[in-house]
TORKOLDO-278857 format. One line per 8 residues: number of its first residue (from 1); their letters; for each residue x, y, z of C-alpha. Coordinates in steps of 0.1 Angstrom, whole numbers, plus 5000, padded with zeros to 4 digits. Example, Ala and Ser with C-alpha at 12.3 -4.5 7.8 and 13.67 -1.06 7.14 Angstrom:
2
1 = AS = 5123/4955/5078  5137/4989/5071;
! end
This chain:
482
1 = MRRETLSL = 8717/6046/8249  8732/6077/8234  8707/6099/8252  8718/6083/8285  8754/6089/8276  8748/6125/8268  8728/6130/8300  8757/6115/8320;
9 = LTVLFALS = 8782/6138/8303  8759/6168/8310  8759/6159/8347  8797/6155/8347  8803/6188/8331  8779/6205/8356  8799/6190/8384  8832/6201/8369;
17 = GCMLGPDY = 8831/6234/8387  8835/6218/8421  8869/6221/8438  8876/6203/8471  8899/6217/8498  8902/6252/8513  8906/6282/8490  8936/6303/8499;
25 = RRPAVDTP = 8932/6334/8521  8962/6354/8532  8965/6347/8570  8963/6375/8595  8997/6388/8605  9006/6409/8635  9022/6438/8618  9035/6467/8639;
33 = ETWRFEET = 9024/6502/8627  9059/6516/8629  9094/6504/8634  9107/6500/8669  9135/6524/8660  9124/6553/8637  9148/6573/8614  9136/6608/8610;
41 = EAKNLANT = 9157/6615/8580  9147/6585/8560  9140/6590/8523  9119/6571/8498  9148/6555/8479  9139/6518/8482  9129/6516/8445  9161/6530/8431;
49 = AWWEQFQD = 9195/6516/8424  9207/6525/8458  9243/6514/8453  9248/6543/8429  9246/6566/8459  9282/6555/8467  9291/6575/8436  9318/6550/8427;
57 = PVLNELIQ = 9317/6539/8390  9339/6509/8398  9314/6495/8423  9286/6501/8398  9305/6481/8372  9313/6453/8396  9276/6449/8405  9266/6448/8368;
65 = ISLRENKD = 9292/6421/8362  9279/6400/8391  9243/6403/8379  9254/6389/8345  9279/6363/8356  9272/6351/8391  9268/6313/8391  9243/6312/8419;
73 = LLIAAARV = 9221/6336/8400  9224/6316/8368  9215/6285/8387  9184/6303/8401  9174/6314/8366  9177/6278/8353  9156/6266/8383  9128/6290/8373;
81 = EEFMSRYG = 9128/6275/8338  9126/6240/8354  9095/6249/8374  9080/6266/8344  9082/6233/8326  9068/6214/8356  9039/6239/8357  9032/6232/8320;
89 = VTRSILYP = 9033/6195/8325  9008/6196/8354  8985/6220/8337  8984/6200/8305  8964/6173/8322  8934/6196/8323  8932/6192/8285  8924/6162/8263;
97 = QVGAGAAA = 8954/6141/8255  8954/6131/8218  8976/6105/8202  8979/6085/8170  8991/6050/8163  8997/6027/8134  9006/5991/8131  9014/5965/8104;
105 = GRERFSEF = 9023/5929/8107  9017/5893/8100  9005/5866/8125  8997/5829/8126  8972/5813/8149  8975/5778/8164  8956/5750/8147  8949/5735/8181;
113 = DVPAPLPD = 8928/5765/8190  8899/5751/8169  8880/5718/8178  8883/5702/8144  8912/5698/8120  8913/5727/8095  8908/5721/8058  8939/5725/8037;
121 = SVNTTRDF = 8923/5756/8021  8923/5775/8053  8953/5797/8058  8966/5798/8094  8985/5831/8087  8972/5865/8080  8983/5901/8075  8970/5930/8095;
129 = YQVNINAT = 8972/5968/8091  8958/5994/8114  8957/6032/8117  8940/6051/8146  8936/6083/8165  8930/6080/8202  8921/6105/8229  8916/6105/8266;
137 = WELDIWGR = 8905/6132/8290  8902/6130/8327  8873/6151/8339  8885/6173/8368  8851/6171/8386  8865/6173/8421  8892/6199/8412  8922/6175/8419;
145 = IRRLTEAA = 8941/6186/8387  8932/6223/8392  8945/6221/8428  8977/6205/8415  8980/6232/8389  8974/6258/8415  9002/6243/8436  9025/6240/8406;
153 = RADLLSTE = 9019/6277/8397  9026/6287/8433  9058/6267/8433  9068/6285/8400  9062/6319/8416  9080/6309/8447  9110/6299/8426  9109/6332/8408;
161 = EGRRAVIL = 9109/6350/8441  9138/6328/8451  9157/6341/8421  9149/6377/8431  9161/6369/8466  9194/6357/8451  9196/6391/8434  9189/6409/8467;
169 = TLVSSVAG = 9216/6390/8485  9241/6392/8456  9240/6430/8452  9242/6435/8490  9272/6410/8492  9291/6427/8463  9285/6462/8478  9294/6450/8513;
177 = GYVNLRDL = 9324/6431/8501  9337/6461/8481  9333/6485/8511  9351/6460/8533  9379/6458/8507  9383/6496/8507  9382/6495/8545  9411/6470/8545;
185 = DKQLEIAK = 9430/6491/8520  9427/6521/8544  9439/6500/8573  9468/6488/8553  9477/6523/8544  9476/6534/8581  9497/6503/8591  9523/6510/8565;
193 = QTAKTREE = 9525/6547/8574  9528/6539/8611  9554/6513/8605  9574/6537/8583  9572/6564/8610  9583/6540/8637  9611/6527/8616  9624/6563/8611;
201 = TYNLFQKR = 9621/6568/8649  9641/6535/8655  9668/6546/8631  9670/6579/8649  9673/6562/8683  9699/6539/8669  9720/6569/8660  9714/6584/8695;
209 = FTGGIVGE = 9722/6552/8711  9755/6551/8693  9762/6586/8704  9753/6578/8740  9722/6600/8741  9696/6573/8748  9699/6540/8766  9694/6504/8753;
217 = VQLAQAKS = 9660/6502/8769  9646/6531/8749  9662/6516/8717  9645/6483/8724  9612/6501/8730  9614/6519/8697  9622/6487/8679  9594/6468/8696;
225 = EWEAAAAT = 9568/6494/8685  9582/6494/8649  9579/6456/8647  9544/6457/8662  9532/6480/8635  9550/6460/8608  9534/6427/8621  9499/6441/8613;
233 = IPQIEKTI = 9508/6446/8576  9509/6409/8565  9478/6401/8584  9459/6429/8567  9474/6420/8533  9462/6384/8538  9427/6395/8546  9427/6418/8515;
241 = VLQENALS = 9435/6388/8493  9408/6367/8509  9383/6395/8504  9393/6399/8467  9389/6361/8462  9354/6362/8477  9344/6391/8455  9358/6373/8424;
249 = ILLGRNPG = 9335/6343/8431  9305/6367/8434  9315/6381/8400  9315/6347/8385  9353/6347/8380  9383/6328/8392  9401/6343/8422  9420/6374/8413;
257 = PIPRGRTI = 9426/6411/8420  9397/6435/8422  9398/6470/8407  9394/6500/8430  9376/6532/8427  9370/6557/8455  9387/6553/8489  9365/6546/8519;
265 = DTLAVPAV = 9370/6583/8530  9356/6596/8497  9327/6571/8493  9294/6589/8495  9272/6577/8524  9238/6564/8511  9206/6579/8526  9184/6559/8549;
273 = PAGLPSEL = 9155/6543/8529  9120/6548/8542  9092/6522/8544  9064/6510/8567  9064/6475/8583  9032/6465/8563  9050/6473/8530  9076/6446/8539;
281 = LERRPDIR = 9051/6419/8529  9051/6430/8493  9087/6442/8491  9108/6413/8503  9113/6384/8479  9118/6359/8508  9084/6368/8523  9067/6367/8489;
289 = AAEQNLIA = 9083/6333/8483  9072/6320/8517  9036/6330/8509  9037/6312/8475  9049/6281/8494  9019/6285/8517  8995/6287/8487  9010/6256/8472;
297 = ANAQIGAA = 9007/6237/8505  8971/6248/8508  8963/6236/8473  8978/6202/8480  8951/6196/8507  8924/6198/8481  8943/6175/8457  8946/6149/8485;
305 = KALYFPTI = 8909/6151/8495  8899/6146/8458  8914/6111/8460  8884/6100/8481  8861/6105/8450  8858/6087/8417  8882/6094/8388  8861/6098/8356;
313 = SLTGLFGT = 8876/6100/8322  8865/6101/8286  8883/6079/8261  8878/6074/8224  8893/6058/8194  8888/6062/8157  8907/6045/8129  8908/6018/8103;
321 = SSASLSDL = 8918/5982/8104  8922/5957/8075  8939/5925/8066  8948/5940/8032  8967/5973/8028  8946/5982/7997  8914/5980/8018  8928/5999/8048;
329 = FSGPSKIW = 8910/6032/8040  8878/6017/8025  8845/6021/8042  8841/5987/8059  8875/5991/8076  8865/6018/8100  8868/6011/8137  8857/6034/8166;
337 = SYAVPITM = 8850/6032/8203  8842/6055/8232  8839/6049/8269  8836/6066/8302  8858/6046/8326  8852/6053/8363  8875/6042/8391  8869/6047/8428;
345 = PIFTAGAI = 8888/6037/8459  8869/6013/8482  8895/6002/8507  8929/6018/8510  8938/6009/8546  8940/6046/8555  8964/6056/8526  8942/6085/8514;
353 = KGQVGGAE = 8935/6097/8550  8973/6097/8556  8979/6118/8525  8952/6143/8536  8966/6145/8571  9002/6149/8557  8991/6177/8534  8973/6195/8563;
361 = AIQQQTLI = 9004/6191/8585  9027/6205/8558  9003/6234/8554  9006/6242/8591  9044/6240/8590  9044/6263/8560  9021/6288/8577  9043/6289/8607;
369 = RYRQTIQN = 9074/6293/8585  9056/6322/8566  9049/6340/8599  9084/6333/8611  9099/6348/8579  9078/6380/8584  9090/6383/8620  9126/6378/8609;
377 = GFREVDDA = 9122/6405/8583  9109/6430/8609  9139/6421/8631  9164/6426/8604  9151/6461/8595  9150/6472/8631  9185/6458/8636  9198/6477/8606;
385 = LIDQNRTR = 9181/6509/8616  9196/6510/8650  9230/6497/8637  9234/6526/8612  9221/6552/8637  9244/6542/8666  9273/6536/8644  9271/6572/8631;
393 = AQLQAQLR = 9273/6583/8667  9302/6560/8674  9320/6573/8643  9317/6609/8655  9331/6600/8689  9360/6581/8674  9368/6611/8652  9369/6634/8682;
401 = QIEALQSY = 9392/6608/8699  9416/6608/8670  9418/6646/8671  9425/6645/8709  9452/6617/8704  9469/6637/8676  9473/6666/8701  9485/6641/8727;
409 = VRLARLRY = 9512/6627/8704  9524/6662/8695  9526/6673/8731  9542/6641/8743  9570/6645/8717  9575/6681/8727  9577/6671/8764  9601/6642/8756;
417 = DEGYASYL = 9623/6665/8734  9624/6691/8763  9632/6664/8788  9600/6667/8808  9587/6632/8800  9600/6597/8794  9598/6580/8760  9571/6557/8775;
425 = EVLDAERS = 9547/6586/8773  9554/6591/8736  9550/6554/8730  9517/6553/8748  9504/6583/8728  9515/6568/8694  9501/6534/8702  9468/6548/8712;
433 = LFNAELNY = 9466/6570/8680  9474/6540/8658  9447/6518/8674  9422/6547/8673  9428/6553/8635  9423/6516/8628  9392/6515/8649  9378/6546/8631;
441 = TQTQGTLF = 9384/6530/8597  9367/6498/8608  9337/6518/8620  9335/6536/8587  9332/6501/8571  9306/6491/8597  9285/6522/8589  9285/6514/8551;
449 = QALVNLYK = 9277/6478/8558  9248/6487/8581  9233/6509/8553  9238/6480/8528  9220/6457/8553  9192/6481/8557  9185/6483/8519  9187/6445/8518;
457 = AMGGGWVA = 9163/6441/8548  9139/6467/8533  9137/6450/8499  9118/6471/8474  9117/6480/8437  9155/6482/8435  9155/6444/8431  9135/6449/8398;
465 = EADRMTGY = 9160/6475/8388  9188/6451/8394  9169/6423/8376  9168/6443/8344  9206/6444/8345  9208/6406/8345  9196/6403/8309  9173/6374/8321;
473 = EQVPEPAY = 9141/6370/8301  9113/6353/8319  9101/6321/8300  9066/6329/8288  9038/6304/8294  9027/6285/8263  9000/6301/8244  8975/6273/8250;
481 = FP = 8977/6279/8288  8950/6304/8298;
! end
């Protein structure tokens, strides 16, 4: 009998290398050789802390604070620890589960359980004491547990990439928000200066009106332009406060003021990062996470198919049992047992087939989503490349427009002072210059934001650089997990 048992175990262990379901192979992806829009002056800076290129110590400090205190990032880190624990629980089933038990008590049996009346000398009550060690081990012959472990590991890695994606978004959001704040500060400065200049003009016209030099129409026009410039100030101030509040939340703080460093005119313009489309598959956390999701879905197919086959386990028990505590550890009190229980589905009314079909459908959905994520990554890089390039050209044109309008304002005032033009010409020139200066400042912010978006779209080693600033320590796998 023992030989037959050993032979059975030998066959079971020989079969334990079998794993049902498809092994993962990275699917073919249609990757363009180059970007649709190339940047000839691109530099290999995707692995550096690119935000330091702004040369603003305040921005650097804000990003460091956000990497330590941002609540979304802290939640993402805790989620990684959760999936690390889930992975450990799933993988532990591969190993024998050992437990221990002990019991002590007193019991009485019914006298009606025996066919004849019991003699008075027979005691219907008895004591019992028992100590045992038990073990059970499910043999993963068909690879069900290994497939589940493979899926759990992929889920863990996907969650880790999700945390890195939060870092990517967080750094980009803080940098973009800070640039927008400095852009608004410059707009507010322009609005206040314009309002001050127009107020002085109105005061001058009021004196001229009193002296009979100008009419009431010109005075009303001057006041209208002053009030128009003054009306933009509260709107910009409101937007500044909203931007400060948004940045405060990114920093993990309650809403409040944000310190400033360089003005938008003195911020250094970051260089354009270089990178091939094929590198995006390894550089972007969202693409890497999507692939891990695909690996997990692929493994779940094998786990579902394994349900068609028998579940085989090894169970054993060793201990002692006695009616007397003093005899509990004596030789005759020993008890032991071992067994190889086997369970196999015979009729499930299509339940297993449904699980397999569902797992295969989820794998197809995840595959399509993976390819969609890649395509979206290509689009975001191309969008950011053309955005920063064309915005540079727009900025240069707007600068030339401002220079022309400054000459227009100067000449219009001279013509008005000499009596060769009406005040409407001056108003038109000043109004055009004011709008052009605001547009130029907004375009400056758009250029910086386009470069921020480009670094975000490219991904790269800079995410690891930022990760080191978080102070986050990856939870190591337990030592007994190979």
